[in-house]
MISELUM-188205 format. One line per 8 residues: their letters; for each residue x, y, z of C-alpha. Coordinates in Angstrom, 3 decimals. Each point is the difference from the previous one (the first is absolute). Layout:
<recs>
a	X:Y:Z  ...
</recs>
This chain:
<recs>
mntiqtti	16.606:-5.296:2.986  3.254:-1.638:-1.036  1.698:-0.209:3.398  0.540:-2.727:2.553  -1.824:2.204:2.469  -3.028:0.051:-2.302  0.128:-3.780:-0.278  -0.162:-0.318:3.769
wltalcas	-2.884:2.477:0.214  -1.988:-1.838:-2.671  0.821:-3.457:1.322  -1.204:1.031:3.443  -3.046:1.549:-1.603  -0.965:-3.139:-1.871  0.675:-2.122:3.056  -2.433:2.063:2.031
atapamai	-2.580:-0.134:-2.789  0.089:-3.701:-0.762  1.793:-1.852:2.799  0.285:2.061:3.152  1.839:-2.653:1.973  2.861:-0.056:-2.512  3.288:1.340:1.348  2.126:2.498:-1.889
nepqdttr	3.631:-0.898:0.449  1.571:3.265:-1.104  -0.097:2.894:2.480  -1.561:3.136:-1.423  3.187:2.054:0.461  2.308:-2.482:-1.755  0.913:2.344:-2.870  -0.833:3.367:1.463
hlpltett	3.565:1.226:-0.593  0.207:-1.004:-3.683  -0.691:2.331:-2.929  -3.548:-0.267:-1.318  1.103:-1.469:-3.303  -2.006:-1.620:-2.757  1.921:-3.284:0.028  0.391:-0.940:3.657
vklgevvv	-2.989:-2.316:-0.218  -0.683:-2.925:-2.294  -3.350:-0.125:-1.705  -0.605:-3.530:1.185  0.102:1.021:3.661  -3.016:2.338:-0.197  -3.382:-1.515:0.875  -3.264:1.287:-1.455
tgltgsqr	-3.524:-0.924:1.088  -2.274:1.011:-2.837  0.108:-2.779:-2.611  -0.199:-3.333:1.821  0.052:1.080:3.644  3.763:-0.233:0.581  2.541:-0.107:-2.804  3.541:1.183:-0.651
lsqspapv	0.102:2.885:-2.438  2.360:-1.934:-2.256  -2.684:-2.674:-0.358  -2.810:2.392:-0.916  -0.710:-0.107:-3.753  -2.177:3.130:0.139  1.551:3.456:0.562  0.087:1.117:3.635
tlisprql	1.386:3.281:1.364  1.020:0.369:3.627  0.333:3.344:1.792  1.986:-0.153:3.222  -0.592:1.932:3.224  3.144:2.032:-0.706  -1.252:1.036:-3.434  -3.373:1.072:1.391
amqpatni	1.593:1.927:2.850  2.318:2.011:-2.247  -2.555:0.784:-2.736  -2.064:3.203:0.407  -3.662:-0.345:-0.974  -3.441:1.453:0.669  -1.723:-3.403:0.339  0.895:-3.684:-0.142
idaiarqp	-0.768:-0.402:-3.721  2.194:3.000:-0.790  2.789:-1.739:1.936  -0.065:-3.140:-2.184  -0.849:1.583:-3.387  3.698:0.486:-0.822  0.455:-3.733:-0.555  0.351:-1.208:-3.626
gvaqittg	-3.399:-0.968:-1.403  -1.915:1.819:2.769  -1.735:3.381:-0.424  -2.754:2.013:1.674  -3.167:1.803:-1.077  0.032:3.182:2.049  -2.521:2.631:1.048  2.274:2.714:1.334
sgiskpvi	2.848:-0.941:2.306  -1.988:-1.880:2.639  -2.089:-2.602:-1.872  1.654:-2.809:-1.957  -1.303:-3.197:-1.610  2.474:-2.757:-0.887  0.582:-1.050:-3.604  1.950:-3.141:-0.936
rglgynrv	1.086:-0.313:-3.622  -2.742:2.298:-1.244  -2.842:-1.580:2.014  -1.585:1.604:3.065  -3.211:0.453:2.010  -1.573:-3.325:1.044  2.558:-1.921:-2.072  2.593:0.597:2.739
vvvddgir	-0.653:-1.817:3.276  1.492:1.716:3.060  0.628:-2.252:3.010  0.500:1.459:3.487  -0.064:-1.899:3.281  -0.326:-3.162:-2.088  -3.365:0.909:-1.598  -0.907:1.929:-3.136
qegqqwgd	-0.633:3.677:0.639  -3.547:1.012:-0.948  -0.625:3.755:-0.141  -2.232:0.501:-3.054  3.049:0.054:-2.251  -2.182:0.313:-3.113  0.161:3.806:0.363  2.558:2.017:-1.958
ehgveidp	0.935:2.044:3.062  -0.377:-2.757:2.595  3.455:-0.712:1.393  1.295:-2.741:2.298  -0.912:0.387:3.691  3.316:-1.156:1.493  2.377:1.838:2.329  3.439:0.051:-1.716
hsvhsvei	1.768:-0.188:3.367  -1.701:-3.324:0.763  1.557:-1.667:-3.064  3.247:-1.863:0.682  0.695:-1.385:-3.483  -1.837:-0.523:-3.285  -0.351:-2.896:-2.406  -1.255:0.780:-3.529
lkgpaslm	-1.157:-2.887:-2.190  -0.394:0.980:-3.651  -2.614:-1.751:-2.079  -2.859:-2.429:0.807  2.279:-2.857:1.152  -0.889:0.334:3.706  -2.972:-2.233:0.728  -0.208:0.504:3.780
ygsdamag	-1.510:3.500:0.030  -3.008:-0.109:-2.292  -0.978:0.137:-3.635  0.069:3.806:-0.222  3.818:0.022:0.024  0.368:0.141:-3.792  2.675:2.696:0.265  1.625:-1.419:3.101
viifhrsp	0.077:0.173:3.777  1.586:2.531:2.349  0.630:-1.543:3.418  0.723:2.378:2.869  1.804:-1.810:2.810  -0.116:1.260:3.580  3.065:-0.180:2.250  0.731:-3.440:1.457
vpmagdms	-0.718:-0.228:3.711  3.057:0.623:2.210  2.150:-2.865:1.214  -1.196:-1.682:3.190  0.712:2.190:3.023  0.574:3.184:-2.030  -1.823:3.330:-0.016  0.708:2.898:-2.346
anvatgyq	-1.327:3.393:-0.981  0.466:2.080:-3.128  -0.576:3.656:-0.739  -0.017:1.326:-3.585  -0.730:3.401:-1.479  0.409:1.767:-3.318  -0.471:3.337:-1.711  -0.382:1.037:-3.666
tnsglldy	0.503:3.616:-1.038  -2.288:0.227:-3.047  -3.305:-0.826:1.699  1.162:0.468:3.579  -0.705:-3.693:0.527  0.670:-0.977:3.607  -0.396:-3.578:1.139  0.866:-1.951:3.116
sldfaghk	-0.408:-3.501:1.390  0.391:-1.623:3.428  0.324:-3.765:0.438  0.354:-2.263:3.042  0.361:-3.779:-0.399  0.928:-2.850:2.269  0.115:-3.738:0.603  -0.230:-1.135:3.629
gamvwdtr	-0.670:-3.652:0.710  -2.609:-1.117:-2.511  -1.512:3.490:-0.315  0.871:2.223:-2.987  -1.177:3.537:-0.758  0.641:2.881:-2.392  -1.604:3.434:0.427  0.405:2.777:-2.569
ysgkmaha	-1.386:3.510:-0.433  0.759:2.124:-3.084  -1.027:3.404:-1.272  0.572:2.114:-3.098  -1.053:3.385:-1.316  0.852:2.013:-3.098  -1.145:3.293:-1.466  -0.414:0.631:-3.746
yknaydgy	2.977:-0.928:-2.165  1.417:2.401:-2.571  1.699:0.164:-3.390  1.342:2.786:-2.193  -3.074:0.144:-2.313  -2.928:-0.355:2.405  1.446:1.376:3.207  -1.683:-1.598:3.001
vygsslre	-2.600:-2.553:-1.126  -3.171:0.599:1.989  -1.626:-3.196:1.206  3.179:-2.109:0.161  0.406:0.143:3.780  -0.578:-3.045:2.208  -0.081:-1.264:3.565  0.514:-3.618:1.067
qslsqllg	-0.132:-1.920:3.252  0.312:-3.705:0.743  0.110:-2.287:3.003  0.731:-3.725:0.115  0.244:-2.546:2.774  1.257:-3.588:-0.229  -0.615:-2.345:2.927  0.727:-3.672:-0.064
cnyrqght	1.527:-3.146:1.289  2.948:-1.923:-1.439  0.330:-3.623:1.009  2.135:-2.912:-1.076  -2.366:-1.279:-2.675  -1.207:3.297:-1.423  -1.499:3.375:0.849  -3.266:1.867:0.437
hltlsyyh	0.104:3.728:-0.758  -2.740:2.628:-0.049  0.701:3.264:-1.831  -2.306:3.009:0.337  0.595:3.101:-2.100  -1.612:3.335:-0.801  0.925:2.299:-2.887  -1.391:3.505:-0.583
ltpgiveg	0.839:2.112:-3.059  -1.386:3.424:-0.921  1.291:1.004:-3.442  -1.152:3.048:-1.909  -1.468:-0.246:-3.496  1.827:1.927:-2.724  -2.577:1.382:-2.430  2.442:2.089:-2.045
erdphtga	-2.439:2.804:-0.884  1.752:3.136:-1.305  -0.632:3.730:-0.029  -1.009:0.905:-3.602  1.986:3.258:0.171  3.244:-1.006:1.705  0.089:-3.767:-0.682  0.896:-0.636:3.656
levpqgyd	-1.593:-2.811:1.971  -3.096:1.264:1.794  0.233:0.104:3.792  -2.424:1.184:2.708  0.327:3.537:1.259  2.539:0.250:2.822  1.489:-3.407:-0.852  3.332:-0.783:1.661
pksygkpm	1.962:-2.420:-2.254  1.978:-1.250:3.005  -3.078:-0.864:2.028  -0.290:-3.587:1.235  -3.766:0.333:0.295  -2.596:-1.810:-2.114  -0.718:1.663:-3.369  -3.406:-0.149:-1.635
pyqqihhy	-0.729:-2.410:-1.640  1.755:-2.857:1.763  -0.272:-3.716:0.724  -0.076:-1.768:3.328  0.990:-3.652:0.279  -0.300:-2.214:3.079  1.318:-3.553:-0.191  -0.381:-2.438:2.908
kavadnsw	1.538:-3.459:-0.139  0.203:-3.043:2.281  2.010:-3.082:-0.973  0.314:-3.273:1.923  3.135:-1.819:-1.202  0.382:-3.602:1.133  2.819:-2.347:-0.955  0.600:-3.580:1.163
mvgegnir	2.744:-2.480:-0.734  -1.466:-3.352:-1.033  2.851:-2.443:-0.102  2.519:1.772:-2.207  -2.738:1.842:-1.887  -1.891:3.154:0.843  -3.691:0.954:0.116  -0.927:3.667:-0.020
lllgyqhn	-3.443:1.484:0.642  -0.657:3.708:-0.575  -3.291:1.724:0.808  -0.425:3.705:-0.622  -2.597:2.740:0.201  0.345:3.374:-1.753  -2.255:3.034:0.230  0.711:2.683:-2.600
rrqefede	-1.850:3.305:-0.183  0.667:2.603:-2.703  -1.699:3.385:0.055  0.228:3.000:-2.327  -0.820:3.477:1.362  -0.594:2.699:-2.601  -2.691:2.405:1.240  1.507:3.160:1.522
ehpqecgl	-3.383:1.088:1.372  -0.463:-3.343:1.789  3.574:-1.175:0.660  -1.074:-2.842:2.314  -2.288:-1.602:-2.591  1.694:-2.446:-2.342  -1.057:-0.690:-3.561  1.364:-3.483:-0.664
dfmlhtvn	0.212:-2.282:3.026  1.074:-3.606:-0.596  0.050:-2.567:2.786  1.599:-3.368:-0.734  0.072:-3.022:2.325  2.349:-2.857:-0.922  0.582:-3.381:1.661  3.133:-1.824:-1.216
ydlhylsp	0.789:-3.659:0.583  3.040:-2.073:-0.954  0.874:-3.576:0.952  2.990:-1.716:-1.560  2.527:-2.755:0.621  3.704:0.074:-0.902  1.737:-3.371:-0.113  3.613:-0.711:0.912
erggwkfs	2.455:-0.847:-2.753  0.206:-3.717:-0.663  2.242:-1.399:-2.699  0.176:3.396:-1.656  -3.819:0.333:-0.116  -2.020:2.631:1.858  -3.664:0.925:-0.323  -2.587:2.360:1.440
tgingmwq	-3.777:0.102:-0.188  -2.748:2.157:1.421  -3.190:1.989:-0.332  -0.529:3.732:0.400  -2.409:2.755:-0.935  -2.172:2.775:1.402  -3.502:1.250:0.722  -0.858:3.657:-0.586
rslnrgee	-2.898:2.343:0.686  0.120:3.530:-1.402  -2.466:2.753:0.977  -0.675:3.560:-1.154  -0.412:2.463:2.876  0.330:3.295:-1.887  -2.331:2.315:-1.887  1.647:-0.804:-3.346
flipayrl	0.506:-3.348:-1.689  2.692:-1.444:-2.249  -0.294:-3.778:0.430  -2.922:-2.057:1.334  -0.040:-1.745:3.354  1.115:-3.594:-0.515  0.901:-3.337:1.564  2.864:-2.212:-1.188
fdygvfat	1.232:-3.450:0.924  2.851:-1.929:-1.528  2.232:-2.978:0.667  3.008:-1.546:-1.659  1.612:-3.409:0.400  3.649:-0.373:-0.961  2.845:-2.512:-0.012  3.663:0.525:-0.863
vsremgri	2.955:-2.352:-0.291  3.740:0.471:-0.430  2.868:-2.388:-0.733  3.771:0.336:0.124  2.102:-2.118:-2.364  3.614:1.018:0.262  0.397:3.297:-1.834  -3.640:-0.016:-1.158
slsggvrv	-2.921:1.223:2.124  -3.564:-0.602:-1.188  -3.146:1.540:1.468  -3.636:0.309:-0.957  -3.552:0.020:1.210  -3.652:0.543:-0.723  -2.787:2.079:1.543  -3.789:-0.101:-0.444
dhrhlhsd	-2.069:3.078:0.928  -3.664:0.912:0.314  -1.421:3.463:0.680  -3.618:1.069:0.425  -1.023:3.662:-0.120  -3.443:1.402:0.834  -0.625:3.759:-0.199  -3.170:1.781:1.120
aladaead	-2.314:2.085:-2.149  -0.482:3.704:0.730  -2.891:2.060:-1.363  0.680:3.531:-1.281  -2.736:1.997:-1.724  2.583:2.154:-1.805  1.946:-2.952:-1.427  -0.729:-1.702:-3.313
ggwrfkel	-2.791:-2.542:0.491  -0.539:1.170:3.567  2.897:-2.049:1.398  3.430:1.187:1.111  1.077:-3.623:0.414  -1.692:-3.162:-1.165  0.283:-3.199:1.990  2.896:-2.162:-1.125
rrgfdgvs	0.801:-3.627:0.711  3.141:-1.432:-1.580  2.111:-3.067:0.592  3.563:-0.475:-1.233  2.035:-3.206:-0.139  3.606:-0.301:-1.031  3.035:-2.251:-0.050  3.515:1.355:0.343
gsvgmaye	3.307:-1.807:0.090  3.741:0.185:-0.331  2.882:-2.232:-1.027  3.647:0.968:-0.167  3.638:-0.977:0.203  3.196:1.542:1.391  3.304:-1.401:-1.323  3.416:0.755:1.468
vadglqlk	2.164:-0.029:-3.124  3.182:0.716:1.961  0.996:1.525:3.306  -1.580:3.472:0.077  -1.946:-0.470:-3.259  -3.644:-1.026:-0.085  -2.701:-0.253:-2.640  -3.718:0.075:0.838
lnlargfr	-3.159:-0.746:-1.968  -3.613:0.199:1.173  -3.445:-0.283:-1.586  -3.033:1.231:1.969  -3.740:0.232:-0.526  -1.890:2.869:1.685  -3.629:0.829:0.727  -1.773:3.108:1.348
apnisels	-3.690:0.766:0.431  -1.088:3.621:-0.665  -0.551:2.112:3.106  -3.159:1.827:1.043  1.092:3.341:-1.462  0.772:-1.523:-3.393  -3.404:-1.688:-0.069  -2.378:2.509:1.573
angvhegt	1.491:3.471:0.625  -2.397:2.867:-0.762  0.833:3.404:1.454  2.400:2.898:0.425  3.241:-0.925:1.719  1.240:3.258:1.513  3.447:-1.410:0.712  0.595:-0.836:-3.664
sryelgnq	-1.899:2.902:-1.654  -1.911:-2.574:-2.052  -3.530:-1.285:-0.488  0.556:-3.771:0.043  -2.185:-2.595:-1.691  0.276:-3.746:0.463  -0.734:-2.716:-2.526  -1.977:-3.032:1.156
algaeqsw	0.906:-1.930:-3.156  3.653:-0.299:1.012  1.437:-3.479:0.343  2.908:-1.315:2.029  3.545:0.713:-1.101  2.124:-3.034:-0.888  3.703:0.065:-0.741  3.002:-2.058:-1.017
qmdlgmty	3.431:1.309:0.995  3.452:-1.287:-0.922  3.039:1.071:2.039  3.624:-0.530:-1.020  2.765:1.059:2.372  3.755:-0.092:0.472  2.057:0.937:3.060  3.754:0.228:0.318
sstlvsae	2.113:0.873:3.023  3.767:0.225:0.451  2.468:1.998:2.040  -0.028:2.760:-2.656  -3.458:-0.046:-1.608  -3.590:-0.774:0.997  -2.561:-0.104:-2.808  -3.611:-1.001:-0.499
valfansi	-2.174:-0.164:-3.113  -3.744:-0.677:0.313  -2.137:-0.100:-3.173  -3.717:-0.690:-0.211  -2.849:-0.351:-2.486  -3.577:0.276:1.238  -3.181:-0.636:-1.986  -3.273:1.087:1.681
dhyvysrr	-3.498:-0.690:-1.304  -2.806:2.433:0.989  2.402:2.572:1.500  -2.095:2.635:1.827  0.881:3.697:-0.229  -1.675:3.421:0.298  -0.411:2.235:-3.062  -1.402:3.470:-0.516
madaqqrp	-3.376:0.095:-1.770  -0.809:2.040:-3.114  -3.221:0.606:-1.947  -0.643:-0.633:-3.711  1.802:3.252:-0.884  3.020:-1.126:2.090  -0.690:2.664:2.617  0.734:-0.984:3.639
vvidgtpv	-3.101:-1.089:1.924  -0.558:2.051:3.161  -2.435:-0.578:2.886  -0.410:2.690:2.657  3.022:1.789:-1.441  2.214:-3.086:0.482  1.547:-2.094:-2.820  -1.448:-3.503:-0.267
yqfssgda	2.172:-3.116:0.082  -1.317:-3.527:-0.524  1.596:-3.388:0.512  0.571:-2.115:-3.071  2.069:-3.057:-0.867  2.137:-1.440:-2.751  2.766:-2.502:-0.628  3.456:1.198:1.007
rilggevs	3.607:-1.015:-0.506  2.654:1.297:2.396  3.713:-0.468:-0.634  2.980:1.297:1.918  2.588:-0.667:2.617  2.650:1.295:2.341  3.798:0.027:-0.217  2.200:0.755:3.014
vdvhpver	3.807:0.133:0.069  2.168:0.867:2.992  3.763:0.321:-0.488  2.190:0.122:3.109  3.685:0.184:-0.998  0.912:0.467:3.662  -1.946:-1.096:3.047  -1.263:3.450:0.965
lhignafs	-0.828:1.332:-3.477  -3.172:-0.886:-1.885  -1.059:1.183:-3.425  -3.600:-1.006:-0.593  -2.363:0.118:-2.964  -3.607:-1.151:-0.250  -2.343:0.225:-2.990  -3.732:-0.814:-0.125
yvnsvqlh	-2.214:-0.173:-3.084  -3.664:-0.860:-0.562  -1.890:0.028:-3.297  -3.763:-0.479:0.509  -2.012:-0.447:-3.191  -3.721:-0.533:-0.517  -0.460:-2.330:-2.954  -2.036:0.777:-3.104
qpaesryl	-0.432:3.708:0.773  0.719:3.234:-1.911  3.064:2.088:0.879  -1.758:2.295:2.494  -1.227:-2.937:2.140  2.851:-2.416:-0.683  1.883:0.506:3.284  -1.402:-0.710:3.465
pftpaprw	-0.451:2.858:2.506  2.391:0.459:2.921  2.986:-1.702:-1.625  3.216:1.144:1.748  2.596:1.777:-2.101  3.323:-1.768:-0.628  2.256:0.764:2.957  3.768:-0.061:0.458
radvryel	1.627:0.525:3.388  3.767:0.327:0.361  1.869:0.529:3.248  3.497:0.068:1.447  0.374:-0.895:3.666  3.117:0.100:2.145  0.342:-1.057:3.618  2.388:2.492:1.590
icnsrwvd	0.391:-1.373:3.517  -0.604:-3.495:1.270  0.290:-1.066:3.640  1.841:2.977:1.400  -0.220:0.857:3.669  -2.871:2.467:-0.416  -1.455:-0.612:-3.465  -1.022:-3.075:-1.982
hlyvkvea	-1.368:-0.399:-3.531  0.552:3.650:-0.955  -0.903:0.159:-3.689  -0.843:2.473:-2.744  -1.990:-0.768:-3.164  -0.697:2.046:-3.124  -2.952:-1.068:-2.139  -1.475:0.977:-3.349
dcnlrqnh	-3.641:-1.041:-0.425  -0.966:0.244:-3.668  -3.589:-0.521:-1.173  -0.115:-0.175:-3.783  -2.726:1.526:-2.141  -3.236:-1.983:0.032  -1.742:0.167:-3.366  -1.780:-3.323:0.433
cytandte	-3.195:1.250:1.596  -3.762:-0.316:-0.440  -0.729:3.263:-1.840  -3.593:-0.768:-1.081  -2.382:2.765:1.157  2.913:1.672:1.824  0.116:-2.758:2.621  3.801:0.301:0.183
tptpsytl	2.693:2.207:-1.508  3.708:-0.664:-0.708  2.428:0.902:2.776  3.426:1.594:-0.672  3.170:-1.551:1.392  1.732:1.375:3.068  3.006:-0.796:2.177  0.226:0.570:3.740
lnlyagad	3.335:0.386:1.795  0.032:-1.425:3.529  2.616:-0.132:2.748  -0.068:-2.316:3.026  2.201:-0.437:3.068  -0.284:-1.859:3.269  1.863:-1.504:2.929  -0.313:-1.908:3.241
iksrgrri	1.260:1.943:3.013  1.711:-2.119:2.671  0.991:0.293:3.609  1.965:-2.616:1.932  -0.310:-2.399:-2.901  -3.806:0.181:-0.271  -2.204:1.817:-2.453  -1.774:2.900:1.682
ctlalage	-1.775:1.439:-3.052  -0.242:-0.060:-3.787  -0.051:3.169:-2.098  -1.200:0.242:-3.607  0.173:3.133:-2.148  -1.414:0.334:-3.516  -0.375:2.699:-2.594  -2.473:-0.975:-2.732
nltdrvyq	-0.556:1.922:-3.221  2.977:2.204:0.875  -0.279:2.009:-3.228  -3.657:0.830:0.806  -1.112:-1.561:-3.302  -3.632:0.697:-0.879  -1.600:-3.198:-1.259  -3.098:-2.178:-0.131
nhlsrlky	0.207:-3.731:0.510  -2.061:-1.924:-2.536  -1.885:-1.768:2.830  -0.892:3.211:1.845  -3.754:0.521:0.008  0.484:3.742:0.534  1.350:0.150:-3.549  -3.563:0.234:-1.379
ldtnpltg	-1.414:2.876:2.042  -0.746:3.519:-1.342  2.164:1.678:-2.636  1.843:3.216:0.860  -1.648:2.593:-2.320  3.189:2.091:-0.197  2.669:-2.658:-0.591  -2.112:-2.780:-1.552
rrgvynmg	1.508:-2.504:2.433  -2.528:-2.593:1.113  -0.329:-1.426:3.493  2.053:0.287:3.160  3.681:-0.901:0.144  1.891:-2.252:2.396  2.013:1.052:3.023  3.060:2.204:-0.419
rnvclklm	3.286:-0.121:1.911  -0.282:-1.879:3.287  2.582:-0.464:2.760  -0.734:-2.803:2.451  1.462:-0.903:3.387  -0.700:-3.181:1.992  1.148:-0.953:3.485  -0.432:-3.477:1.514
vpivl	0.964:-0.742:3.607  -0.022:-3.592:1.372  -0.352:-0.449:3.746  0.968:-3.334:1.547  -1.720:-0.549:3.349
</recs>
């Protein structure tokens, strides 16, 4: 993200999000011929939207990571979370290669708020194997806010906020089209995307269609992993009107994903993964069992200039349906069938800067209705309504920038009872009515010690109400191979987090240090149940997990250093560490589940050709991705096991191809895990499936060697 080109992209992005009538003085091609270096942009020029509505990155006291369009385009991935999980402090909980859940500094699930099209994405993210229903091709750039300092997006954001930005609308009078495609050798993943956007008169539009399919992935231990195939389709349409004092945009989108479910059952004689008779590992068809996800979304985005300030009104509707099919004799009948309706609303005002002061205030929240349409049940039907009122303020005083704010939230949850003669007491679910109130806030300072050197300090208070699964789950979850039990006695999580940061940038070195300490009361987690003799509890042949809570302390940070002795050469290093401890517990339950392993990434990048007649930005990069051994895990009742260290060797290359001085296409080539290392990531859920009776190795391993090719073709009309 450290390029002038990125600054222009992000500045245009924030202008379209907060003040659409604002003009961008720099043309988008200003630095197209320059090397994509780490120091061609100053930190103070980059604008972010997540903390106070509009703020220079140098003024933000809380840690913020920006991912540019160029970075996203050149990075191979199987989904959008996989594409951003290489950033320091960011990880992913995976179920095979196609389903990923974001983790920020050791916290995931509902503690991470995902924002797309300006509203929070709601897709029943309480589920272990419920990914994010967003087309990667529709994402232009990404803003990652670490910690609970952002008050604009709701109280659940204890871990942070991931903001997916769409492409800014074209300049007035312009039309453009883009075609992109990619292929990955390991799983045969083939994806493609077509986009057509324009701006004629006051009318703006952007139409995109994308598709993806992959067969089972493979590794040297398991061979092809049955159930890891997927198919994906998405369609989005933006229509709107830009006028002098603002804009009105309507975005309609549809996302359809059909991922298989990896059960990991093994042949007792050979130890191989069991597959159906006549199974073709390179088939793109649906395996059994599998999930089917439909996500419909409509967002009305309105922005008006009021004097020099800005009012923005967002109204959204989301319809999410998740189905699990597992019966081979009745393949069209689904077991679990969740249907979630969500209405989002957000009204806020952003003031102009006056005398160094700037403030924003607003109200936002959502209404939800969840229904069960299947023959099996995991969570009860429920209704939810919440609202939050917030205010933030910032002040510049020479080299010192101060910012802070407060937010007050209320949430009401009402779940329905469900009778079941076979359940204890005759009820599968008992009626539940709970209300949760919380106050969150943030105050921080950024101090420019000298040119290129900044110190940052921030203190934030977070709040999160438990979700419906944590409170009331009661049933077998086929996608997780667990029987899940909720706990209606759970209270709301409350946290205090301190962030201390330092950034330094010069012509030779760019460095960043971000340290944090987080204390969470009533931290909610899932643990495996055992009886009085410490034997695992099993219901219907499935291990039982129940939600519990305790007080937690999380410490860690990220360190990044980029050395560039010459303009085209970059030697980068990034290290991330999280230590998550549950207080007052014995050794086996001392560490919190799903804590990422310490990770060190080192790379050397060299730009070979810049601004030649036919080629621009031709580069090659070698990377070592080292995940250290993770011994800090929740071992009670075999909930988690330690994970050995491993190092992956990756190679990347890419270039812009030119003709007559204009870019005609972009090529990206990658080879990941070139040594075909067999490994398990500590956050892979497949790690805890069946044990191979011959080798004693437990679970299914991650993807082996993978060669990826991407082609992007812009078409100016």
